[in-house]
C-alpha positions in Angstrom: 13.8 12.1 13.4 13.2 8.4 12.9 13.5 6.9 9.4 10.8 4.5 8.1 11.9 1.3 6.2 12.3 1.8 2.5 11.9 -1.8 1.3 9.9 -1.9 -2.0 8.8 -4.9 -4.0 7.8 -5.0 -7.7 4.6 -6.6 -6.7 4.0 -4.0 -4.0 0.6 -3.5 -2.3 0.6 0.3 -2.8 0.5 0.0 -6.6 -1.6 -3.2 -6.6 -4.7 -1.5 -8.1 -2.6 -0.8 -11.2 -0.7 -4.0 -11.7 -3.7 -6.2 -10.9 -5.6 -4.4 -13.6 -2.7 -4.4 -16.0 0.2 -6.9 -15.3 2.2 -5.3 -18.1 2.6 -2.2 -16.0 4.9 -4.1 -13.6 7.6 -2.9 -16.1 7.0 0.7 -14.9 9.9 2.5 -13.3 9.6 3.9 -9.8 7.9 7.3 -9.6 10.0 10.2 -8.2 9.2 11.3 -4.7 7.6 14.7 -4.5 7.4 17.1 -1.5 4.0 15.8 -0.3 5.3 12.2 -0.4 8.4 13.2 1.5 6.3 14.7 4.3 4.3 11.5 4.4 7.5 9.5 4.8 8.4 11.7 7.8 4.8 11.3 9.3 5.0 7.5 8.9 8.4 7.3 10.6 7.3 9.5 13.5 4.0 7.6 13.9 5.9 4.3 14.0 8.3 5.7 16.7 5.4 6.9 18.8 3.7 3.5 18.6 6.9 1.8 19.7 7.5 4.2 22.5 10.7 5.8 21.1 8.9 9.1 20.9 5.8 10.8 22.1 3.2 13.0 20.4 5.0 16.0 22.0 7.9 15.2 19.6 5.7 15.3 16.5 5.6 19.1 16.1 3.3 20.2 13.2 2.4 16.5 12.6 0.9 16.1 16.1 -2.8 16.5 15.3 -2.8 14.0 12.4 -0.6 11.5 14.2 -2.8 11.7 17.4 -5.7 10.6 15.3 -3.7 7.6 14.0 -2.0 6.6 17.3 -5.2 6.9 19.4 -7.1 4.6 17.0 -4.4 2.0 17.1 -4.0 2.1 20.9 -7.7 1.9 21.5 -7.6 -1.7 20.5 -5.5 -2.6 23.5 -3.2 -4.9 21.4 0.6 -4.6 21.1 1.2 -3.3 17.6 3.6 -4.7 15.1 4.9 -1.6 13.5 6.6 -0.9 10.1 7.4 -4.6 9.5 8.3 -5.9 6.0 6.3 -8.9 5.0 7.0 -11.1 1.9 5.2 -14.0 0.2 7.9 -16.6 -0.3 5.6 -18.7 -2.4 4.7 -16.0 -4.9 8.2 -14.4 -4.9 9.8 -17.7 -5.8 7.9 -17.8 -9.1 6.9 -14.2 -9.8 8.8 -11.8 -11.9 12.1 -13.2 -13.1 10.9 -12.6 -16.7 11.0 -8.8 -16.1 14.1 -6.6 -16.4 15.7 -5.5 -13.1 14.1 -2.5 -11.4 16.5 -0.3 -9.5 15.8 0.0 -5.8 13.1 -2.7 -6.0 13.0 -6.3 -4.8 11.5 -8.9 -7.0 8.3 -10.6 -5.8 5.3 -9.9 -3.6 5.8 -8.0 -0.4 5.7 -4.7 1.4 6.0 -2.7 4.5 2.9 -2.6 6.6 2.4 0.5 8.7 0.8 -1.2 11.7 -0.6 -4.7 12.3 -2.6 -6.0 15.3 -3.0 -9.7 15.9 -5.5 -10.9 18.5 -6.4 -14.6 18.4 -7.6 -15.4 14.8 -8.2 -11.7 14.0 -5.8 -9.4 12.2 -6.2 -5.6 12.0 -4.2 -4.0 9.2 -3.6 -0.2 9.4 -2.6 2.1 6.5 -1.8 5.7 7.4 -2.5 8.0 4.4 -1.0 11.5 4.5 -2.4 12.7 1.2 -5.6 14.6 0.4 -7.4 12.3 -2.1 -10.0 10.3 -0.1 -9.3 6.5 0.1 -11.7 3.9 1.3 -11.0 0.6 3.0 -13.8 -1.6 1.4 -12.5 -3.5 -1.6 -9.1 -1.8 -1.2 -6.5 -3.8 -3.1 -3.6 -2.5 -1.0 -5.2 -3.6 2.3 -6.2 -6.9 0.8 -2.7 -7.4 -0.4 -1.4 -6.8 3.1 -4.0 -9.2 4.5 -3.0 -11.9 2.0 0.6 -11.6 3.1 -0.4 -11.8 6.8 -2.5 -14.8 6.0 0.6 -16.6 4.9 2.4 -15.9 8.2 -0.4 -16.2 10.8 -3.2 -18.6 11.5 -5.9 -15.9 11.2 -9.3 -16.1 9.6 -10.8 -12.6 10.2 -9.4 -9.5 8.8 -10.1 -5.8 9.3 -8.6 -3.0 7.2 -8.3 0.5 8.5 -7.3 3.6 6.6 -6.5 6.7 8.7 -6.4 9.8 6.6 -5.9 13.0 8.7 -5.5 15.4 5.7 -8.3 14.1 3.5 -10.3 16.6 1.5 -13.6 17.2 3.3 -11.9 16.6 6.7 -10.0 13.9 8.6 -11.4 10.5 7.9 -11.1 6.9 9.2 -12.4 4.2 6.9 -12.8 0.6 8.1 -13.7 -2.6 6.3 -13.9 -6.3 7.2 -12.6 -9.0 4.8 -13.5 -12.7 5.1 -10.8 -15.3 4.8 -12.3 -16.3 1.5 -11.9 -12.8 0.1 -8.3 -12.7 1.2 -7.6 -16.1 -0.5 -9.3 -15.0 -3.7 -7.2 -11.8 -3.7 -4.1 -13.9 -3.3 -5.1 -15.9 -6.3 -5.5 -12.7 -8.3 -1.9 -11.7 -7.3 -0.6 -15.1 -8.5 -2.3 -14.6 -11.9 -0.9 -11.1 -12.3 2.6 -12.3 -11.3 2.6 -14.8 -14.1 0.9 -12.6 -16.7 2.3 -10.1 -19.2 -1.2 -8.9 -20.4 -1.7 -5.2 -21.2 -5.0 -3.7 -20.4 -6.0 0.0 -20.5 -8.4 1.6 -18.0 -8.5 4.2 -15.3 -5.4 2.7 -13.8 -3.5 4.3 -16.7 -4.0 7.7 -15.2 -1.1 7.2 -12.7 1.0 4.8 -14.7 4.6 6.0 -15.4 4.6 4.0 -18.6 1.8 6.1 -19.9 3.1 9.6 -18.9 6.6 8.6 -20.0 5.0 7.6 -23.4 6.3 4.1 -23.1 2.9 2.6 -23.6 1.2 3.6 -26.8 -2.1 2.1 -25.8 -2.1 4.0 -22.5 -1.2 7.3 -24.3 -4.1 6.8 -26.8 -6.5 5.9 -24.0 -5.5 9.1 -22.2 -6.0 11.1 -25.3 -9.5 9.7 -25.8 -10.3 10.5 -22.2 -8.8 14.0 -22.4 -6.4 13.4 -19.5 -3.7 16.0 -19.0 -2.2 14.5 -15.8 1.6 14.6 -15.4 3.8 13.9 -12.4 
């Protein structure tokens, strides 16, 4: 079975909705991987190997139906995919998070592994395969916008499309698509710069999944959760 890259950055796209809302949460430790996440890792690795031709859908076993949905959508574009590539912003990384204590298994700065990228002329299509059940939408998605802003630093592109493929979503398999203008991508990048240089603490819905809150390392987050009646634990 192929193994997907495991490169993680402190300013990572997957947790961007939290640290953009509360830069102080960049201090949070990595969350432990559960069974569902581990299955998602396997699905991502197999999906990548199918897109690169190392494997076929016949090798996917019980993952076949979900990965067929993902692979067929990518291949329908007729563009050679760039798969499971790590992208980093040299500019933001150089000035980002040296003020924070080291985080085991995490690189400092802004970057991440993109599931699949298609580049055609001045257009970039960013894919994110979600294996979980909670529905996720592409419009205004900070993870996809973060990937787009990283790609904008490396390619001369001005039009961006974000695609979330979610085979196991509650309510049935779903594909969500959004288009982002170059201006939106640049504005998002500026938000990342501000968060990277900030130590501000803000409470909100993002506290629900923050390790600092459920590890009781953030008094404000704990109190906010108490007021909301949250009982969530990992």
